[in-house]
ROSE-4610 file (N, C-alpha, C; in Angstrom, 1 decimal, always signed):
// ROSE-4610
residu = [M/M/M/A/A/A/T/T/T/A/A/A/Q/Q/Q/A/A/A/E/E/E/S/S/S/T/T/T/I/I/I/P/P/P/T/T/T/G/G/G/T/T/T/W/W/W/Q/Q/Q/S/S/S/D/D/D/P/P/P/V/V/V/H/H/H/S/S/S/S/S/S/V/V/V/G/G/G/F/F/F/A/A/A/V/V/V/K/K/K/H/H/H/V/V/V/V/V/V/G/G/G/T/T/T/F/F/F/R/R/R/G/G/G/S/S/S/F/F/F/N/N/N/G/G/G/F/F/F/A/A/A/A/A/A/T/T/T/L/L/L/S/S/S/D/D/D/Q/Q/Q/S/S/S/G/G/G/S/S/S/P/P/P/Q/Q/Q/L/L/L/S/S/S/G/G/G/R/R/R/A/A/A/K/K/K/V/V/V/E/E/E/S/S/S/V/V/V/H/H/H/V/V/V/S/S/S/D/D/D/E/E/E/S/S/S/L/L/L/Y/Y/Y/A/A/A/H/H/H/L/L/L/L/L/L/S/S/S/P/P/P/E/E/E/F/F/F/F/F/F/D/D/D/A/A/A/G/G/G/Q/Q/Q/H/H/H/P/P/P/E/E/E/I/I/I/V/V/V/F/F/F/E/E/E/T/T/T/K/K/K/S/S/S/L/L/L/V/V/V/L/L/L/D/D/D/G/G/G/D/D/D/Q/Q/Q/L/L/L/V/V/V/V/V/V/D/D/D/G/G/G/E/E/E/L/L/L/T/T/T/V/V/V/K/K/K/G/G/G/I/I/I/T/T/T/K/K/K/E/E/E/V/V/V/V/V/V/A/A/A/R/R/R/G/G/G/E/E/E/I/I/I/A/A/A/G/G/G/P/P/P/A/A/A/P/P/P/G/G/G/P/P/P/A/A/A/D/D/D/T/T/T/E/E/E/R/R/R/I/I/I/G/G/G/V/V/V/D/D/D/L/L/L/E/E/E/T/T/T/I/I/I/V/V/V/D/D/D/R/R/R/H/H/H/D/D/D/F/F/F/G/G/G/L/L/L/D/D/D/W/W/W/Q/Q/Q/M/M/M/D/D/D/L/L/L/P/P/P/G/G/G/G/G/G/G/G/G/K/K/K/T/T/T/L/L/L/G/G/G/D/D/D/D/D/D/V/V/V/T/T/T/L/L/L/T/T/T/V/V/V/H/H/H/V/V/V/E/E/E/L/L/L/I/I/I/R/R/R/E/E/E/S/S/S]
num = [1/1/1/2/2/2/3/3/3/4/4/4/5/5/5/6/6/6/7/7/7/8/8/8/9/9/9/10/10/10/11/11/11/12/12/12/13/13/13/14/14/14/15/15/15/16/16/16/17/17/17/18/18/18/19/19/19/20/20/20/21/21/21/22/22/22/23/23/23/24/24/24/25/25/25/26/26/26/27/27/27/28/28/28/29/29/29/30/30/30/31/31/31/32/32/32/33/33/33/34/34/34/35/35/35/36/36/36/37/37/37/38/38/38/39/39/39/40/40/40/41/41/41/42/42/42/43/43/43/44/44/44/45/45/45/46/46/46/47/47/47/48/48/48/49/49/49/50/50/50/51/51/51/52/52/52/53/53/53/54/54/54/55/55/55/56/56/56/57/57/57/58/58/58/59/59/59/60/60/60/61/61/61/62/62/62/63/63/63/64/64/64/65/65/65/66/66/66/67/67/67/68/68/68/69/69/69/70/70/70/71/71/71/72/72/72/73/73/73/74/74/74/75/75/75/76/76/76/77/77/77/78/78/78/79/79/79/80/80/80/81/81/81/82/82/82/83/83/83/84/84/84/85/85/85/86/86/86/87/87/87/88/88/88/89/89/89/90/90/90/91/91/91/92/92/92/93/93/93/94/94/94/95/95/95/96/96/96/97/97/97/98/98/98/99/99/99/100/100/100/101/101/101/102/102/102/103/103/103/104/104/104/105/105/105/106/106/106/107/107/107/108/108/108/109/109/109/110/110/110/111/111/111/112/112/112/113/113/113/114/114/114/115/115/115/116/116/116/117/117/117/118/118/118/119/119/119/120/120/120/121/121/121/122/122/122/123/123/123/124/124/124/125/125/125/126/126/126/127/127/127/128/128/128/129/129/129/130/130/130/131/131/131/132/132/132/133/133/133/134/134/134/135/135/135/136/136/136/137/137/137/138/138/138/139/139/139/140/140/140/141/141/141/142/142/142/143/143/143/144/144/144/145/145/145/146/146/146/147/147/147/148/148/148/149/149/149/150/150/150/151/151/151/152/152/152/153/153/153/154/154/154/155/155/155/156/156/156/157/157/157/158/158/158/159/159/159/160/160/160/161/161/161/162/162/162/163/163/163/164/164/164/165/165/165/166/166/166/167/167/167/168/168/168/169/169/169/170/170/170/171/171/171/172/172/172/173/173/173/174/174/174/175/175/175/176/176/176/177/177/177/178/178/178/179/179/179/180/180/180/181/181/181]
x = [-11.7/-12.1/-13.1/-14.1/-15.3/-15.2/-15.6/-15.6/-16.6/-16.8/-18.0/-18.5/-20.0/-20.8/-21.4/-21.3/-21.8/-23.7/-24.2/-26.0/-26.6/-27.5/-28.6/-29.3/-28.6/-28.9/-28.1/-27.7/-26.7/-26.8/-25.7/-26.0/-26.2/-27.5/-27.6/-27.1/-27.1/-25.9/-24.8/-23.8/-22.9/-21.4/-20.7/-19.3/-17.9/-17.2/-16.1/-14.8/-14.3/-12.6/-12.1/-11.6/-10.3/-9.2/-8.3/-7.3/-6.4/-6.1/-5.1/-5.1/-7.1/-7.0/-7.8/-7.6/-7.9/-6.9/-7.5/-6.4/-7.3/-6.3/-7.1/-5.2/-5.5/-4.4/-5.2/-3.8/-4.6/-3.1/-3.6/-2.7/-2.5/-1.8/-1.4/-0.4/-0.7/+0.0/+1.2/+3.1/+3.9/+4.7/+4.8/+5.9/+5.5/+5.8/+5.1/+5.0/+4.7/+4.1/+3.1/+3.0/+2.1/+2.5/+2.5/+2.7/+1.5/+2.4/+0.8/+1.6/+0.2/+0.4/-0.5/-0.8/-1.5/-1.3/-2.9/-2.6/-2.5/-1.8/-1.5/-2.8/-3.1/-3.8/-5.2/-5.7/-7.4/-8.6/-9.6/-10.6/-12.2/-12.9/-14.2/-15.2/-16.2/-17.5/-18.5/-19.7/-21.0/-21.6/-22.7/-23.7/-25.1/-26.0/-27.4/-28.6/-28.0/-29.0/-30.3/-30.5/-31.6/-32.3/-32.3/-33.0/-32.5/-31.3/-30.5/-29.1/-28.2/-26.7/-26.4/-25.1/-23.9/-22.2/-21.9/-20.2/-19.5/-18.6/-18.0/-16.1/-15.7/-13.5/-13.1/-11.9/-11.2/-9.5/-9.1/-7.2/-6.3/-5.8/-4.3/-3.4/-3.4/-2.5/-1.0/-0.6/+1.1/+0.8/-0.3/+0.0/+0.4/+0.4/+1.0/+1.9/+1.7/+3.0/+3.4/+4.5/+5.8/+6.8/+7.6/+9.0/+10.4/+9.5/+10.8/+10.8/+11.9/+11.2/+11.3/+11.9/+11.7/+10.5/+10.2/+8.3/+7.8/+7.8/+6.5/+6.9/+8.1/+8.1/+7.2/+7.7/+6.8/+5.5/+4.7/+3.1/+2.8/+3.3/+2.8/+2.9/+3.8/+4.0/+2.5/+2.6/+1.3/+0.9/+2.4/+2.4/+1.3/+1.5/+0.4/-0.7/-0.7/-1.8/-1.8/-0.9/-0.4/-1.1/-0.6/-0.8/-1.0/-0.2/-0.3/-1.7/-1.9/-3.0/-4.7/-4.2/-4.9/-5.3/-4.8/-4.4/-5.1/-6.3/-6.8/-7.8/-7.8/-8.9/-10.5/-11.7/-12.5/-13.7/-14.0/-15.1/-16.4/-17.9/-19.2/-19.9/-20.8/-21.7/-23.1/-23.7/-25.2/-25.8/-25.5/-26.3/-25.6/-26.2/-25.7/-26.3/-26.4/-27.6/-26.8/-27.8/-27.3/-28.2/-27.1/-27.5/-27.3/-27.7/-28.1/-26.7/-25.7/-24.4/-23.5/-23.5/-22.9/-23.2/-22.1/-22.4/-22.1/-23.0/-22.8/-23.1/-21.8/-21.8/-21.2/-22.6/-22.7/-22.3/-20.9/-21.0/-19.9/-19.3/-18.5/-17.1/-16.0/-15.2/-13.5/-13.6/-12.7/-11.3/-10.5/-8.8/-8.2/-7.4/-7.2/-7.9/-8.9/-10.1/-10.7/-11.2/-12.0/-13.1/-14.3/-15.3/-16.2/-15.3/-16.2/-17.3/-17.8/-19.1/-18.2/-18.4/-17.7/-18.9/-18.5/-19.3/-18.3/-18.3/-17.7/-18.3/-17.8/-18.5/-17.8/-18.9/-17.8/-18.5/-18.2/-19.3/-19.0/-19.6/-19.7/-20.3/-19.5/-19.8/-19.9/-20.7/-20.8/-22.6/-22.7/-21.9/-21.6/-20.1/-19.8/-19.1/-19.2/-18.4/-17.2/-16.6/-15.1/-14.3/-12.5/-11.9/-12.6/-12.5/-13.0/-14.4/-14.7/-16.6/-17.2/-16.8/-16.8/-17.5/-18.3/-19.2/-18.9/-18.3/-17.5/-18.3/-18.4/-18.8/-17.1/-17.4/-16.1/-16.6/-15.7/-16.5/-15.2/-15.4/-14.6/-14.7/-14.1/-14.5/-13.8/-14.4/-13.4/-13.5/-12.9/-13.5/-12.2/-12.5/-11.7/-11.8/-10.9/-11.2/-9.8/-10.1/-9.5/-8.4/-7.5/-6.8/-6.3/-6.8/-6.6/-7.9/-9.0/-10.1/-10.2/-9.0/-8.7/-7.8/-6.9/-6.1/-4.6/-4.6/-3.7/-3.0/-2.3/-2.1/-0.1/+0.7/+2.0/+2.2/+3.1/+3.6/+4.9/+5.5/+6.6/+6.4/+6.8/+7.3/+8.5/+8.0/+9.9/+10.3/+11.6/+12.2/+12.2/+11.5/+11.0/+9.7/+8.7/+7.5/+6.8/+5.5/+4.9/+4.8/+4.2/+4.2/+4.6/+4.7/+5.4/+4.2/+3.1/+2.0/+0.7/-0.2/-1.2/-2.5/-3.4/-4.6/-5.9/-5.8/-6.5/-5.8/-6.8/-6.3/-7.3/-6.7/-7.4/-7.4/-8.7/-8.6/-9.4/-8.8/-9.6/-9.2/-10.6/-10.7/-11.4/-10.4/-10.6/-10.7/-12.2/-11.9/-12.6/-12.9/-12.8/-13.2/-15.1/-15.8/-15.7/-16.1/-16.5/-17.7/-18.8/-19.9/-19.6/-20.0/-19.9/-21.1/-20.3/-21.5/-22.1]
y = [+202.2/+200.8/+200.2/+199.8/+199.3/+197.3/+197.0/+195.3/+194.8/+193.5/+192.9/+192.4/+192.6/+192.0/+190.7/+189.9/+188.9/+188.9/+188.1/+187.9/+187.0/+187.2/+186.2/+185.5/+185.7/+184.6/+183.3/+182.3/+181.8/+182.3/+183.0/+183.6/+182.5/+182.7/+181.9/+181.9/+181.1/+181.1/+180.1/+180.4/+179.5/+180.1/+180.0/+180.6/+179.7/+180.4/+179.1/+179.9/+179.0/+180.0/+180.4/+181.8/+182.5/+181.8/+180.9/+180.7/+181.3/+182.5/+184.2/+184.3/+184.4/+184.6/+183.3/+182.4/+181.3/+180.3/+179.9/+179.1/+177.7/+176.1/+175.3/+174.6/+174.7/+174.6/+173.2/+172.9/+171.7/+171.7/+171.6/+171.8/+170.6/+170.1/+169.1/+169.4/+169.1/+168.9/+167.7/+168.4/+168.3/+168.2/+166.8/+166.9/+168.3/+169.4/+170.4/+171.1/+171.5/+172.8/+172.1/+173.3/+172.5/+173.0/+172.0/+171.5/+172.2/+173.6/+173.3/+173.0/+173.0/+172.4/+173.1/+173.3/+173.7/+172.5/+173.2/+172.4/+173.8/+173.6/+174.9/+174.4/+173.2/+172.7/+172.6/+173.4/+173.3/+174.0/+173.8/+174.2/+174.0/+174.8/+174.6/+175.8/+175.0/+175.6/+175.8/+176.7/+177.1/+176.8/+176.1/+176.1/+176.2/+176.7/+176.7/+176.5/+175.1/+175.1/+175.0/+173.9/+173.3/+173.8/+174.6/+175.8/+175.2/+174.2/+173.6/+173.9/+174.8/+174.8/+174.1/+174.1/+173.0/+173.4/+172.6/+173.2/+171.8/+172.4/+170.9/+171.3/+171.0/+171.3/+169.7/+170.0/+169.2/+169.6/+169.0/+169.4/+168.3/+168.5/+167.5/+167.4/+166.2/+165.4/+166.2/+165.9/+166.3/+167.9/+169.1/+169.7/+170.3/+169.0/+169.8/+170.7/+171.6/+172.6/+172.1/+172.0/+171.8/+172.3/+172.9/+173.4/+172.3/+171.3/+170.3/+169.1/+169.1/+168.1/+166.9/+166.1/+164.5/+164.5/+165.7/+165.8/+165.7/+166.3/+165.8/+164.9/+164.3/+162.8/+162.1/+162.1/+161.0/+161.3/+162.5/+162.9/+162.2/+162.2/+161.7/+160.1/+159.6/+158.3/+157.4/+156.0/+155.3/+155.5/+155.9/+156.0/+157.2/+157.7/+159.3/+158.9/+160.4/+160.8/+160.0/+158.9/+157.8/+158.5/+159.2/+160.0/+159.1/+158.2/+157.5/+156.9/+156.3/+155.6/+156.9/+157.5/+158.1/+160.1/+160.7/+162.4/+163.1/+163.0/+163.5/+163.4/+165.0/+164.8/+165.6/+165.2/+165.7/+165.7/+167.1/+167.3/+167.8/+167.2/+167.4/+167.9/+168.6/+168.9/+168.1/+167.7/+167.0/+168.4/+169.3/+170.4/+171.5/+172.7/+174.2/+174.6/+175.5/+176.5/+177.4/+178.1/+179.0/+179.3/+178.9/+179.5/+180.4/+181.3/+182.6/+183.3/+183.5/+184.0/+183.1/+182.1/+181.1/+180.1/+179.8/+178.8/+177.4/+176.7/+175.3/+174.6/+173.5/+172.9/+171.6/+170.6/+168.9/+168.5/+167.3/+166.7/+165.9/+165.0/+164.0/+164.5/+164.3/+164.1/+162.9/+163.0/+161.8/+161.6/+160.9/+161.5/+160.2/+159.4/+158.3/+157.4/+157.2/+156.8/+156.2/+157.0/+156.5/+158.1/+157.5/+159.2/+158.8/+159.7/+160.1/+161.9/+161.3/+162.3/+163.7/+165.1/+166.1/+167.2/+167.7/+169.0/+170.4/+171.2/+172.7/+173.3/+174.3/+175.7/+176.9/+178.0/+179.2/+180.9/+180.9/+182.5/+182.5/+183.5/+183.8/+185.3/+185.7/+187.1/+187.4/+188.9/+189.1/+188.4/+188.9/+189.1/+190.6/+191.0/+192.4/+192.5/+193.9/+193.9/+193.7/+193.5/+193.1/+193.5/+193.1/+193.7/+193.4/+194.3/+193.9/+193.3/+194.1/+193.6/+192.6/+192.0/+190.7/+190.7/+190.0/+189.6/+188.5/+189.0/+188.2/+187.7/+185.8/+186.0/+185.2/+185.5/+184.7/+183.5/+182.7/+181.5/+181.3/+181.1/+181.1/+179.6/+178.3/+177.3/+176.6/+175.7/+175.0/+173.9/+173.1/+170.9/+170.6/+170.1/+168.8/+167.3/+166.8/+165.3/+164.8/+163.1/+162.5/+162.0/+162.4/+161.7/+159.9/+159.5/+157.5/+157.1/+158.2/+157.5/+158.2/+158.7/+158.3/+157.5/+156.6/+155.6/+156.6/+157.8/+158.5/+158.3/+157.2/+156.1/+156.3/+156.7/+157.2/+157.6/+156.8/+158.0/+157.2/+157.9/+157.1/+157.8/+156.9/+157.2/+158.2/+158.9/+160.2/+158.9/+159.2/+159.4/+159.5/+158.8/+158.8/+158.9/+158.4/+158.3/+159.5/+159.7/+160.2/+160.1/+160.7/+160.3/+161.7/+161.7/+162.8/+163.6/+162.8/+163.5/+163.7/+164.4/+164.3/+163.9/+163.5/+162.6/+163.6/+164.8/+165.6/+166.3/+166.3/+167.7/+168.5/+169.8/+171.2/+171.6/+171.2/+171.7/+173.2/+174.5/+175.4/+175.6/+176.1/+176.7/+178.1/+178.8/+180.3/+180.6/+180.5/+180.8/+181.8/+182.7/+183.9/+183.1/+183.5/+182.6/+183.8/+183.3/+184.6/+183.8/+185.1/+184.3/+184.5/+182.8/+182.5/+183.4/+184.2/+184.9/+183.9]
z = [+21.6/+20.4/+20.7/+20.4/+20.2/+20.2/+21.0/+20.9/+20.8/+20.4/+20.0/+21.3/+21.9/+22.8/+22.7/+23.6/+23.3/+23.4/+22.9/+22.9/+23.3/+22.8/+23.5/+22.7/+21.8/+20.5/+19.7/+19.5/+18.8/+17.3/+16.4/+14.7/+14.0/+13.1/+12.4/+10.6/+9.7/+8.8/+9.0/+7.8/+8.1/+8.2/+9.0/+9.5/+9.7/+9.0/+9.1/+9.8/+10.6/+11.1/+10.7/+11.3/+10.4/+11.4/+10.5/+11.3/+12.2/+11.4/+11.8/+13.1/+13.3/+14.6/+15.7/+15.1/+15.9/+16.9/+17.9/+18.0/+18.8/+19.0/+19.7/+20.5/+21.7/+22.4/+23.8/+24.4/+25.5/+26.4/+27.8/+28.9/+29.9/+30.2/+31.3/+32.4/+33.1/+34.6/+34.1/+34.6/+34.2/+35.6/+35.9/+37.1/+38.2/+38.1/+39.0/+38.4/+37.1/+36.7/+35.6/+34.5/+33.7/+32.4/+31.2/+30.0/+29.1/+27.9/+26.9/+25.3/+24.5/+23.1/+23.0/+21.2/+20.5/+19.0/+18.3/+16.8/+16.2/+15.2/+14.0/+13.1/+12.7/+11.4/+12.2/+11.9/+12.1/+11.4/+12.0/+11.0/+11.7/+12.1/+12.5/+11.5/+11.5/+11.0/+12.1/+12.6/+12.7/+12.1/+12.1/+10.7/+11.6/+10.7/+11.7/+10.2/+9.4/+8.5/+8.6/+9.7/+9.6/+11.6/+11.5/+12.7/+13.9/+14.1/+15.2/+14.9/+15.3/+15.3/+15.6/+15.1/+15.5/+15.1/+15.6/+16.0/+15.3/+14.6/+13.9/+14.0/+14.4/+14.3/+13.8/+13.2/+13.2/+13.0/+13.9/+13.6/+13.2/+12.6/+12.1/+13.3/+13.5/+14.8/+13.8/+12.9/+12.9/+12.4/+13.1/+13.3/+14.8/+15.6/+16.7/+17.4/+18.0/+18.3/+19.6/+19.7/+20.9/+20.5/+21.5/+21.5/+20.7/+21.4/+21.5/+20.2/+19.7/+18.0/+18.4/+19.4/+20.2/+21.1/+21.3/+22.0/+20.8/+20.0/+18.6/+18.2/+18.0/+17.5/+18.4/+19.1/+20.6/+20.4/+20.5/+20.3/+19.2/+18.3/+16.8/+16.8/+18.2/+17.7/+18.5/+18.1/+18.9/+20.5/+21.1/+22.3/+23.2/+22.1/+22.0/+21.0/+20.1/+19.2/+18.2/+17.5/+16.9/+15.5/+15.0/+13.9/+12.1/+12.4/+11.0/+11.3/+12.2/+12.2/+12.4/+13.3/+13.3/+13.1/+11.8/+11.5/+11.6/+12.0/+12.8/+13.9/+14.8/+15.8/+15.5/+15.5/+15.1/+16.3/+16.5/+17.2/+16.5/+17.1/+16.2/+17.2/+17.0/+18.4/+18.4/+19.1/+19.2/+20.2/+20.8/+21.2/+21.3/+21.2/+21.5/+21.4/+22.8/+23.7/+24.5/+25.1/+25.3/+26.7/+27.8/+29.5/+30.3/+30.2/+30.3/+29.5/+29.8/+29.0/+28.7/+29.2/+28.9/+27.7/+26.6/+25.8/+26.4/+26.2/+26.7/+24.9/+24.9/+24.0/+24.2/+23.7/+24.3/+22.9/+23.0/+21.7/+21.5/+20.6/+20.6/+20.0/+21.0/+20.8/+20.2/+19.1/+18.7/+18.8/+19.4/+19.3/+19.5/+18.4/+18.7/+18.1/+17.3/+17.0/+18.4/+19.0/+20.2/+20.2/+20.6/+20.2/+21.9/+22.6/+23.9/+23.7/+24.8/+25.0/+25.7/+25.5/+26.0/+26.3/+27.1/+27.3/+27.8/+26.6/+26.9/+27.1/+28.1/+28.1/+27.8/+27.7/+27.2/+26.7/+26.1/+25.4/+24.2/+23.6/+22.3/+21.9/+21.1/+20.9/+19.5/+19.3/+18.0/+17.5/+16.3/+15.3/+15.3/+14.5/+14.6/+13.7/+13.0/+10.8/+11.4/+10.7/+10.8/+9.4/+9.4/+8.5/+6.6/+5.8/+4.6/+4.2/+4.8/+5.3/+4.9/+6.0/+6.6/+8.0/+7.9/+9.4/+10.2/+11.7/+12.4/+14.0/+14.5/+16.1/+16.3/+17.4/+17.6/+19.1/+19.3/+20.2/+21.2/+22.5/+23.2/+23.9/+24.1/+24.8/+25.6/+26.5/+27.5/+27.8/+27.9/+28.8/+29.2/+30.1/+30.7/+30.1/+29.8/+29.6/+30.2/+30.7/+31.4/+30.2/+29.5/+28.6/+28.3/+29.5/+29.3/+28.4/+28.8/+28.2/+26.4/+26.3/+24.4/+24.2/+25.0/+24.8/+25.0/+25.5/+25.8/+27.3/+27.2/+28.5/+29.2/+28.2/+28.4/+29.8/+30.0/+31.7/+32.2/+32.8/+33.7/+35.2/+35.7/+37.3/+37.7/+38.5/+38.7/+40.0/+40.2/+41.3/+42.4/+43.2/+44.8/+45.0/+43.6/+43.6/+42.6/+42.5/+41.6/+39.9/+39.5/+38.2/+37.3/+35.7/+34.8/+34.9/+34.1/+33.4/+34.5/+34.1/+35.0/+34.2/+34.7/+34.0/+33.4/+33.9/+33.0/+32.3/+31.3/+29.6/+29.7/+29.8/+29.8/+28.1/+27.2/+25.8/+26.0/+24.9/+24.7/+23.8/+23.0/+21.6/+21.8/+20.6/+20.1/+19.2/+18.1/+17.7/+16.8/+16.1/+15.0/+14.1/+13.7/+12.5/+11.6/+10.3/+9.4/+8.5/+8.3/+7.7/+6.6/+6.0/+4.4/+3.5/+2.8/+1.8/+0.8]
């Protein structure tokens, strides 16, 4: 089976995320392991209308996916994402460039109403023909942010010392985008 290969340029045009073949996730140290979650309600757009490629994305906070209803409610509360006041997480690029084979995305991430600059690195693959006569590209990105920079300060001390949650959160985005016709 043939797979899409990375190209040396960022494709032009406008591309919309395919939610079935895309994911947005996060991981944070928890006691002695790693806790992982994701967002099911999100959309991403890659466009190059002005000769400068732009990647943007939005995730609905209420779409956070974890396997415990009590934890879900806690994540929506003001102690974490404060979904009532801040229903979306937003990312907008400032620059999107290829550094060799690596895609480097410099942008602004807004979580809980706080906007910080972040740099994500990863790969872009395609374009390649997809099902139903579509043209597709893949973008895989990862970055690490300090959760306290976004007001996600909840913490619980452990018996005997130590903290429940780590400070660093790894954000991963895997999107398959379809060219708009």
